Backbone bond lengths (Angstrom), bond angles and torsions (degrees), N, CA, C in turn:
res aa  C-N    CA-C-N  psi(-1)  N-CA   C-N-CA  omega(-1)  CA-C   N-CA-C  phi
1 M - - - 1.453 - - 1.521 111.00 -
2 A 1.255 115.17 54.97 1.457 119.68 178.88 1.519 109.45 -103.01
3 A 1.315 116.25 47.13 1.459 121.15 -176.03 1.516 112.44 -60.21
4 F 1.302 117.78 -35.91 1.461 121.60 -178.82 1.519 111.36 -108.06
5 G 1.322 116.09 18.00 1.452 120.48 -179.26 1.512 112.81 77.62
6 I 1.347 116.74 15.75 1.458 121.29 179.21 1.512 107.04 -100.31
7 P 1.322 118.00 126.03 1.466 120.38 -176.21 1.529 112.92 -68.10
8 G 1.339 114.22 152.66 1.458 120.64 175.25 1.520 111.60 66.27
9 G 1.335 115.32 -143.41 1.460 120.58 179.38 1.508 111.53 -107.07
10 A 1.315 117.02 26.05 1.460 121.31 -175.42 1.520 113.11 -66.39
11 E 1.350 117.71 -25.22 1.465 117.82 -176.45 1.525 112.09 -63.88
12 I 1.315 117.85 -31.57 1.468 119.45 178.31 1.524 110.63 -65.14
13 W 1.316 116.44 -37.27 1.465 119.70 178.33 1.518 111.34 -68.15
14 I 1.315 116.14 -37.81 1.458 119.69 178.12 1.525 110.05 -65.38
15 I 1.324 116.64 -42.11 1.464 120.65 178.35 1.525 110.37 -63.26
16 L 1.324 117.57 -42.35 1.470 120.76 178.90 1.517 111.76 -64.22
17 V 1.320 117.42 -41.89 1.472 120.74 179.61 1.517 110.33 -65.46
18 V 1.317 117.44 -43.63 1.465 120.77 178.56 1.536 110.45 -62.97
19 A 1.325 117.56 -43.69 1.466 121.06 177.66 1.522 110.78 -61.84
20 L 1.315 117.29 -40.49 1.463 121.03 178.25 1.519 111.30 -63.13
21 I 1.320 116.23 -43.37 1.465 120.52 179.20 1.529 110.61 -63.55
22 I 1.314 116.71 -38.86 1.463 120.88 -177.63 1.529 111.89 -74.81
23 F 1.336 117.20 -45.34 1.457 120.49 -171.05 1.522 115.41 -96.16
24 A 1.314 119.05 -19.04 1.466 120.31 -176.76 1.526 112.83 -58.27
25 P 1.335 120.65 -46.60 1.472 118.77 179.80 1.530 112.81 -60.05
26 T 1.325 117.24 -37.67 1.458 121.02 179.55 1.527 110.66 -67.38
27 V 1.319 116.66 -43.64 1.466 120.77 179.66 1.518 110.37 -65.12
28 I 1.307 118.12 -42.83 1.469 121.79 179.70 1.522 109.86 -64.49
29 A 1.337 117.64 -44.54 1.467 120.86 179.31 1.527 110.88 -61.96
30 A 1.326 116.89 -43.92 1.468 120.31 178.98 1.517 110.83 -62.84
31 W 1.313 117.49 -40.91 1.467 120.82 179.09 1.526 110.65 -64.59
32 L 1.321 117.87 -42.46 1.464 120.78 179.41 1.529 111.52 -64.93
33 I 1.324 117.23 -39.67 1.466 120.53 177.09 1.520 110.06 -64.87
34 W 1.337 116.58 -45.31 1.468 119.86 178.58 1.523 110.89 -59.20
35 L 1.325 117.00 -43.14 1.456 121.57 179.96 1.516 111.18 -61.75
36 A 1.317 117.58 -44.16 1.467 121.26 179.46 1.523 111.25 -64.12
37 V 1.326 117.39 -42.59 1.463 120.91 179.54 1.520 110.21 -67.37
38 A 1.317 117.90 -41.60 1.463 121.18 -179.85 1.521 111.09 -62.69
39 R 1.319 117.30 -42.37 1.468 120.00 178.59 1.512 111.28 -65.82
40 R 1.322 116.67 -43.34 1.459 120.47 -177.10 1.515 111.39 -66.49
41 S 1.336 118.29 -35.73 1.456 120.80 -176.03 1.527 112.75 -75.08
42 K 1.326 118.72 -14.38 1.464 120.57 -179.51 1.518 112.21 -78.41
43 F 1.303 117.81 -17.87 1.451 120.76 -175.34 1.518 109.97 -128.89
44 A 1.308 115.23 137.55 1.460 118.42 174.64 1.519 107.73 -71.93
45 P 1.308 117.36 143.31 1.459 118.37 178.74 1.524 110.60 -63.46
46 P 1.328 117.90 150.08 1.461 120.82 -177.31 1.522 113.51 -56.55
47 S 1.320 117.03 -27.28 1.454 119.50 -178.32 1.526 113.12 -89.56
48 A 1.319 117.44 1.70 1.461 120.18 -178.33 1.522 109.95 -67.66
49 P 1.319 116.92 136.41 1.465 119.64 177.04 1.529 109.88 -70.47
50 A 1.301 115.28 162.31 1.466 119.94 177.58 1.525 108.77 -58.76
51 G 1.326 115.33 141.25 1.459 118.99 179.19 1.518 111.26 168.29
52 W 1.326 114.98 -179.93 1.454 121.88 179.57 1.519 109.70 -89.21
53 F 1.334 115.54 129.80 1.459 122.69 179.88 1.530 108.47 -132.77
54 P 1.345 117.49 161.30 1.469 118.84 174.85 1.525 110.29 -55.13
55 D 1.323 115.76 135.91 1.463 121.53 -177.32 1.528 110.29 -63.56
56 P 1.344 117.79 120.21 1.466 119.37 -179.13 1.530 113.14 -63.98
57 S 1.322 117.72 -23.68 1.466 119.82 178.67 1.527 111.37 -82.67
58 T 1.316 116.93 -10.45 1.470 125.49 -177.84 1.526 113.61 61.32
59 K 1.333 117.70 12.85 1.469 120.04 176.58 1.525 110.83 -78.23
60 H 1.338 116.78 -25.02 1.464 122.22 -177.68 1.519 109.31 -132.06
61 E 1.332 115.95 167.25 1.459 119.48 178.56 1.527 110.72 -67.77
62 L 1.319 116.16 -51.55 1.455 121.39 -175.69 1.521 111.10 -131.29
63 R 1.332 115.01 152.43 1.467 121.39 172.93 1.518 106.23 -137.18
64 F 1.338 116.12 145.85 1.459 120.28 -176.45 1.528 111.03 -84.65
65 W 1.331 114.74 127.15 1.470 122.73 174.77 1.521 105.73 -99.22
66 N 1.353 117.62 119.00 1.464 120.17 -175.37 1.525 113.21 -86.88
67 G 1.302 116.77 9.51 1.456 121.64 -179.77 1.516 112.35 102.01
68 A 1.340 116.80 -15.79 1.467 121.19 179.42 1.525 111.92 -133.18
69 T 1.330 117.73 -39.24 1.464 122.10 -178.77 1.525 109.53 -144.48
70 W 1.318 115.63 166.34 1.455 120.93 174.61 1.512 108.63 -76.85
71 S 1.316 117.20 136.46 1.463 120.96 177.80 1.529 109.41 -94.00
72 S 1.324 116.00 179.02 1.464 120.27 178.15 1.527 111.36 -88.06
73 D 1.336 117.54 -0.05 1.461 121.75 178.88 1.527 109.88 -77.52
74 V 1.334 115.66 123.19 1.462 121.39 179.75 1.520 109.31 -128.62
75 S 1.319 115.87 162.22 1.454 120.88 -179.92 1.528 109.30 -141.44
76 D 1.330 115.07 133.60 1.466 122.28 175.32 1.516 107.61 -132.85
77 G 1.317 117.63 118.05 1.464 121.42 179.39 1.514 112.51 61.41
78 G 1.321 117.39 30.36 1.454 121.66 179.62 1.517 114.39 84.52
79 V 1.319 118.21 -2.36 1.462 122.33 179.12 1.527 108.43 -97.81
80 Q 1.340 116.03 119.73 1.445 121.20 -178.60 1.524 111.50 -90.20
81 T 1.323 116.02 135.31 1.460 122.48 176.32 1.519 108.10 -141.15
82 Q 1.319 115.63 -175.42 1.463 122.89 177.57 1.525 109.22 -114.94
83 D 1.312 115.40 136.50 1.472 121.86 173.86 1.508 107.08 -151.04
84 P 1.341 117.89 108.68 1.455 120.08 -178.25 1.532 111.59 -54.42
85 V 1.299 114.79 145.26 1.466 120.81 -179.44 1.504 109.85 -64.96
């Protein structure tokens, strides 16, 4: 496998290192953005008015935000029940 005049199988390592150098910053940036969005979406912003929001625990479809904290009121398929936070 001396296609590029590199002895042995070293060319695959060179290709992997070059790919890592090229793509690593993009992958790291995408991961950091995903992490920030995932964290932000789990909690209603402090200024959010009271209302139904996606359940941050993901156990239910919706959970009621009373304007300050999550309540135990949850909803699945339009059926409201109680589930402590």
